C-alpha positions in Angstrom: 1.8 -29.9 -36.4 5.3 -29.9 -34.8 8.4 -31.5 -37.0 10.9 -33.6 -35.6 14.1 -34.3 -37.6 17.5 -35.6 -37.3 20.8 -34.5 -38.5 24.7 -35.3 -37.5 24.8 -32.9 -34.8 21.5 -34.3 -33.2 18.0 -34.4 -32.8 16.1 -31.0 -33.6 12.3 -30.0 -33.1 10.3 -27.3 -35.0 7.5 -26.4 -32.6 4.7 -25.0 -35.1 2.4 -25.1 -32.2 4.4 -22.9 -29.9 2.5 -19.9 -28.4 4.8 -18.4 -25.8 5.0 -15.3 -27.6 2.8 -13.0 -29.8 3.0 -9.4 -30.7 0.6 -6.8 -30.7 2.3 -4.5 -33.2 2.0 -2.6 -36.7 4.0 -3.2 -39.7 7.5 -1.2 -40.4 8.5 1.8 -38.3 5.2 2.9 -37.1 5.3 5.1 -34.2 2.6 3.5 -32.5 4.7 0.6 -32.1 7.1 2.7 -29.6 5.3 1.8 -26.1 5.3 3.9 -23.2 2.7 2.4 -21.0 0.1 -0.8 -21.0 -3.2 -0.8 -19.2 -5.3 -3.9 -19.1 -8.9 -3.1 -18.3 -11.7 -5.4 -16.9 -13.0 -7.7 -19.8 -9.4 -8.0 -21.1 -9.3 -4.9 -23.2 -6.0 -3.4 -23.9 -5.1 0.2 -23.8 -1.3 1.1 -25.1 0.3 4.6 -24.7 2.3 4.8 -27.7 4.5 7.5 -29.6 2.0 8.7 -31.4 -1.5 8.6 -29.1 -3.4 5.8 -27.4 -4.6 2.4 -29.3 -7.2 -0.1 -27.8 -7.0 -3.5 -28.5 -9.6 -6.4 -27.8 -8.9 -10.0 -28.6 -5.5 -9.4 -30.2 -7.0 -6.6 -32.7 -6.7 -2.8 -32.5 -10.2 -1.4 -32.3 -9.3 2.2 -32.0 -6.7 4.9 -32.3 -6.7 7.8 -30.2 -4.7 10.7 -31.9 -6.4 13.8 -30.5 -8.3 15.2 -27.7 -11.1 17.8 -29.0 -8.9 18.4 -31.9 -5.4 18.9 -30.3 -2.9 16.1 -31.4 -1.8 14.0 -28.3 1.6 12.9 -29.6 3.6 10.8 -27.4 1.5 9.6 -24.2 3.6 8.4 -21.4 1.0 6.9 -19.0 -2.2 5.4 -18.3 -4.2 4.8 -15.2 -8.1 4.0 -14.6 -10.1 5.4 -12.0 -12.8 3.7 -9.9 -15.7 5.2 -11.9 -14.4 3.4 -15.1 -12.4 6.6 -16.5 -8.9 6.4 -18.0 -6.7 8.9 -17.5 -3.6 9.9 -19.8 -0.7 11.8 -19.3 1.9 13.2 -22.1 5.4 13.4 -20.3 7.2 16.1 -22.7 4.2 17.1 -24.5 0.8 18.3 -23.2 0.6 20.0 -19.9 -1.4 18.3 -17.3 -3.5 15.1 -17.7 -6.9 14.3 -19.8 -9.6 11.7 -18.7 -11.6 9.6 -21.3 -14.9 8.0 -20.2 -17.9 6.9 -22.6 -19.4 10.5 -22.2 -16.1 12.0 -23.9 -13.0 13.8 -23.0 -12.4 16.3 -20.0 -9.1 18.0 -19.7 -7.2 19.1 -16.6 -4.6 21.4 -17.7 -3.9 25.1 -17.4 -7.1 26.4 -18.3 -8.7 24.6 -14.9 -5.7 25.8 -12.6 -3.0 23.5 -13.3 0.4 24.7 -12.8 2.7 21.7 -12.6 3.6 21.2 -16.5 3.7 18.1 -17.9 3.1 14.5 -16.0 5.4 11.8 -16.3 2.9 8.9 -14.4 -0.4 8.6 -13.0 -1.2 6.5 -10.4 -4.2 5.3 -8.2 -4.6 4.6 -4.6 -7.1 2.1 -2.9 -9.3 5.1 -1.7 -9.7 6.3 -5.3 -7.4 9.2 -5.2 -5.5 10.0 -8.2 -1.8 10.8 -8.1 0.3 12.8 -10.6 4.2 12.5 -10.9 4.7 15.9 -12.6 7.8 17.0 -14.2 7.1 20.8 -14.4 7.3 23.2 -17.0 8.7 22.1 -20.7 11.6 25.1 -20.7 15.0 24.6 -19.3 13.7 26.0 -15.9 11.5 22.9 -15.2 9.5 24.9 -12.5 6.3 23.5 -11.0 7.0 20.1 -11.0 6.3 17.5 -8.0 3.5 15.3 -6.6 -0.2 16.2 -6.7 -3.2 14.2 -5.1 -6.5 14.6 -7.1 -9.7 13.7 -4.9 -13.2 15.0 -5.3 -12.2 17.8 -7.9 -9.5 19.3 -5.7 -5.7 19.2 -6.6 -3.3 19.3 -3.5 0.4 19.4 -3.8 2.4 17.4 -1.3 5.8 18.8 0.1 8.3 16.7 2.2 10.5 18.6 4.8 13.7 17.7 2.9 12.2 19.0 -0.4 12.6 15.8 -2.2 9.0 15.9 -3.4 9.7 19.4 -5.1 11.7 18.2 -7.9 10.8 16.2 -11.0 8.6 13.6 -9.9 8.9 10.3 -11.6 7.4 7.5 -9.8 4.8 6.7 -6.5 3.6 3.7 -5.1 1.1 2.6 -2.0 2.4 0.0 0.3 -0.1 -2.4 1.9 0.3 -0.7 5.5 -1.0 2.6 3.7 2.8 3.9 3.3 3.2 6.2 0.5 6.3 6.1 -1.8 7.9 8.9 -3.9 10.5 8.7 -6.3 12.0 12.1 -7.7 15.2 13.4 -9.4 16.7 13.8 -5.9 15.9 10.5 -4.5 13.1 8.6 -2.6 11.0 9.6 0.1 8.1 7.9 1.9 5.4 9.1 4.1 4.0 6.6 6.9 1.5 7.7 9.8 2.4 11.3 9.3 6.2 10.9 9.6 8.4 11.5 6.4 11.5 9.4 5.9 14.0 10.3 2.6 16.9 8.7 0.9 19.2 10.7 -1.0 23.0 10.3 -2.2 24.0 10.6 1.5 22.1 7.7 2.5 22.9 5.5 -0.5 21.0 6.5 -3.5 23.3 5.9 -6.5 25.8 3.9 -4.4 27.8 1.3 -6.4 27.4 3.1 -9.7 30.1 3.1 -12.0 29.1 6.3 -13.5 31.6 9.2 -13.1 28.5 11.5 -11.9 25.9 8.9 -10.4 22.4 9.8 -10.7 19.9 9.7 -7.9 16.8 9.6 -9.8 14.2 7.1 -9.0 12.6 6.6 -12.2 10.7 3.7 -11.3 9.7 2.6 -7.8 7.5 -0.4 -6.1 6.7 -1.2 -2.3 8.3 -4.2 -1.5 5.4 -5.3 0.9 7.8 -5.7 3.8 8.3 -1.9 4.9 11.0 -1.3 2.2 10.9 -0.6 -1.6 12.3 -1.6 -4.7 13.6 1.2 -7.4 15.4 1.6 -10.5 17.2 4.8 -12.0 16.1 4.5 -15.4 17.2 4.1 -19.0 19.9 6.3 -19.1 21.5 5.4 -15.6 23.1 1.8 -15.6 23.2 1.7 -11.5 21.4 -1.6 -11.2 18.3 -2.3 -9.2 18.0 -0.8 -5.8 16.1 -1.9 -2.7 15.5 -0.1 0.4 15.2 -2.3 3.3 12.7 -2.4 6.2 15.8 -0.8 8.6 16.7 1.9 6.0 19.5 0.4 4.4 19.8 0.0 0.6 21.4 -2.8 -1.3 21.8 -3.2 -5.1 21.5 -5.9 -7.9 23.2 -6.0 -11.0 23.9 -7.8 -14.0 26.2 -10.6 -12.2 23.2 -11.1 -9.9 20.7 -11.9 -12.4 19.8 -8.7 -14.3 19.9 -8.5 -17.8 21.1 -5.0 -17.9 22.0 -2.4 -15.0 19.6 0.3 -16.5 16.3 -0.2 -14.8 13.2 0.9 -16.6 10.2 -0.5 -14.7 9.5 -2.6 -11.6 6.3 -4.4 -11.5 4.6 -7.2 -9.4 2.5 -9.8 -11.1 -0.7 -11.8 -9.6 1.6 -14.6 -8.1 3.8 -12.0 -6.1 6.8 -12.3 -8.5 8.9 -9.1 -9.2 9.5 -8.3 -12.6 12.2 -5.9 -14.1 12.4 -4.5 -17.4 15.8 -3.1 -18.9 16.8 -2.4 -22.2 18.3 -5.6 -23.2 15.4 -7.9 -21.7 13.3 -8.6 -18.7 14.1 -10.3 -15.4 11.8 -12.1 -13.1 12.7 -12.7 -9.4 10.8 -15.2 -7.3 12.1 -16.5 -3.9 15.5 -15.3 -4.4 15.5 -17.0 -7.7 16.3 -14.9 -11.3 14.9 -16.0 -14.6 15.9 -13.9 -17.6 13.6 -13.4 -20.6 15.8 -12.1 -23.5 16.6 -13.0 -27.3 17.4 -16.7 -26.2 13.9 -17.2 -24.8 12.0 -15.7 -27.8 12.0 -12.0 -26.5 13.2 -9.4 -29.0 14.7 -7.3 -26.3 14.4 -3.7 -28.1 14.3 -1.3 -25.2 11.9 -3.0 -23.0 10.1 -0.8 -20.8 6.2 -1.2 -19.3 5.0 -4.4 -17.4 1.4 -5.4 -17.3 -0.5 -8.5 -16.2 -3.5 -10.6 -16.8 -4.5 -13.9 -15.6 -2.3 -15.8 -18.0 0.1 -13.4 -19.9 3.0 -10.8 -19.3 2.5 -8.0 -21.7 5.8 -6.0 -22.2 6.0 -3.0 -24.1 9.1 -2.4 -26.5 9.9 -0.2 -29.4 8.5 -3.3 -31.6 5.0 -3.1 -30.1 3.5 -5.0 -27.4 5.2 -8.5 -26.6 2.7 -11.1 -24.8 4.3 -14.0 -22.7 2.0 -16.9 -22.5 2.7 -18.1 -18.9 1.0 -21.4 -19.4 4.5 -22.9 -20.7 6.2 -22.2 -17.7 4.3 -25.3 -16.7 7.2 -27.3 -18.6 9.4 -29.5 -16.7 12.7 -27.8 -15.1 16.1 -28.3 -16.6 17.7 -31.4 -15.6 21.1 -30.9 -13.8 23.5 -34.0 -13.5 26.6 -34.1 -11.5 29.5 -35.4 -14.1 32.0 -36.3 -11.4 32.0 -36.8 -7.8 32.6 -33.6 -5.8 36.2 -33.4 -4.9 38.0 -31.4 -2.5 41.8 -30.6 -3.1 43.9 -27.9 -1.1 40.9 -26.0 0.4 39.3 -25.9 -3.4 36.0 -27.7 -4.1 35.5 -28.9 -7.8 32.2 -30.1 -9.1 31.2 -30.3 -12.7 27.6 -30.7 -13.9 25.7 -31.0 -16.9 22.2 -29.2 -17.7 19.7 -29.8 -20.2 16.6 -27.6 -20.6 13.3 -29.2 -21.6 13.3 -30.1 -25.2 16.5 -28.2 -25.4 14.5 -25.1 -25.7 17.6 -23.5 -24.4 21.6 -24.2 -25.3 23.0 -25.6 -22.1 25.6 -22.6 -22.0 22.5 -20.3 -21.6 20.7 -22.3 -19.0 21.3 -20.5 -15.4 21.9 -22.6 -12.5 22.5 -22.0 -8.7 24.5 -23.8 -6.1 24.3 -23.9 -2.5 27.0 -24.9 0.2 26.4 -25.5 3.8 22.6 -24.5 3.4 23.9 -21.3 2.0 
């Protein structure tokens, strides 16, 4: 069903059979197209946290739209997490205090009536021991009191506090490392708990370093352990300060557009089943693999409308945007890599090395100027 045709400018291919991208979306300006989180359930069912409740999808078709919990409207939902018993937890970010849990038996609430005093919740996380961790923003008034990190296990809530007080700020992100370390991201920076010892990173230790903003932010909006004793972090949609990386020795490095990001405002960091790092920004998504970068934006078929949450299944990458969830079929990554050809012999004149090359993507799927290439000199 593909169509080849020729013109004076060359040979063209219309791939009617292409299936690189598909969308889980609604017509027009439906608020459900504004996606805040994506959860892939066993069996392939997809839960989507939207600006108007939660939707459930199977085989590309919506099967349920959850607009309320026991008659109380949900409004925008910001986080989803599945527990070991098969329940799904939801949080409202700036709407309702506490959290709610769905199961086949119905809904349960963990809110003010049950002793919750941490205000609204930005994100929910589950550790390997089955515990739930809530990153709370605090009350919805100007004071924003009561925020922080809370652990929920066996029906008991436990608030965690570090010596430097970073966890007492508005909480945003959390991750558990393979070695059992716990990483926390708040408005004031990043903290790590390992074997009973706390370590923190704030502005004085490099959080916000290298930012071009007049008043750099220290907020760790998203955070992910790197598996090597450090962690990746991003500052969020309104802080274009790059992708931060805390190394195992405690130092911090940053990556920016010139290094391979589509935008300097990092909204989400996630790792796929193959170990690759994915980063979402307002202008598209980047993938980092063995020091190499790949960008998915308008040139590769992704409509980069405020991309935020990232989720994965065995064959796809699910990317939340303000136009619904866009699903990338990874099977097309098996296409041959671009072909790079030297145009002239490499020359050295006056200490300057000059090299010219031509690069062509498989079937011309990307124009030559948009194909990213790398070079190495003396094994560096």
